[in-house]
N, C-alpha and C positions, 0 to 999 in steps of 0.2 A: 468453495466452503462459504458458508454465510456466517454472521455472527452467531446466530442461534444455533447452527450446526456446531461451531466450535465451543459454545458453551455446554451443549449436551455432550460433546465427545470428552471434555474435561471433566464434566460431571461424572461421567461413567468410569474414568480413570481414577479419579480421587472420590469414591462413594462416602468417604467420611464427612466431605464438605457439601452442604445445602446448595442446591442449583442456583437460588437466588444470591447466595455469597459467591459463587463463581461468575455469575452475571455481573454483580457490583464490582469485582476485580476487573474483570474484562472492559466495563465501561469506564472505570477509573484510569485504567491503563491507556485506552484509546483517548480520553479526554486529556490526559496528560501529554500524550505524543502530539496531539491536535494543537494543545496550546504552546508548546515549545516550537512546533514548525511555523506557527502563526507569530511567533517572535523572532523568526528568521534563524532559530537555532537549528542545529544538525543532531539527528539521533542516530546512534549506532548501536545494534545489538549484535554482539560478537557470534560469529557462526551463521547468523541469519542474513544481515545486511545492514545497509544505512539509508536513512531518509534524509533528504536535504531539499530546499526549496531554491528553484532557480528564477531568476528575473528574465522576462522575454522583453526586449525593447519595444518601444512604441513603433509603429509602422503604417504604411499605407496598404490597404487591402481593397478588394474589389466586392461590390454587391453582385452576387451570382445572377440575380435576376436582371438588373438593369446595366450592369458593367460599370456602374457609377464609382469612383473612387470614394473610399471611406477611411477616415483616421481611426486606427485602432490604438487604444491607450496600452501602457506598459501593463503587462500581466505576470502573474506569479504562478508557477506550476511546481507541485511535489514531484520529486524525482527519487525513485528507489534504485539502488544498486545493490545487487545480491552479493553476499559475502561467498567466500571460497567454498565453505562447507556446503552451502546451500546449492551453488553452482554444481558442484561435484556430484551432490546427491540428484539432483534433477538429471543431470547427464546420465548418470549410471541408470536411473529409472527408465529413461528413453531409450536405452540400449536393450534393457531386459523386457520393457514393454514398449515397443515403438508405435508412435501414433501413426494410423493409416487413414487414407481417405474413403474408407468403404461407407 
């Protein structure tokens, strides 16, 4: 699902709200989450999951073309851990609608 699809779906569920107001609320929410993660804070949405920032240590890597060693700096990666409710709903949906390789 894309952000525009999310906005459209919420607008359809809440017809008394204008689509631009729904879009503004989504953008404010995403901006707030981004700001807090950038500050190194953890975000927890009960029933959905938690977002945190993990630090990856500096290391030596290799250039795949030349094989030459390259120094890679410290990196920060956003990590999402789904909540229990989300995990259970996804698991239930996979048993009802299994993913096939067709």
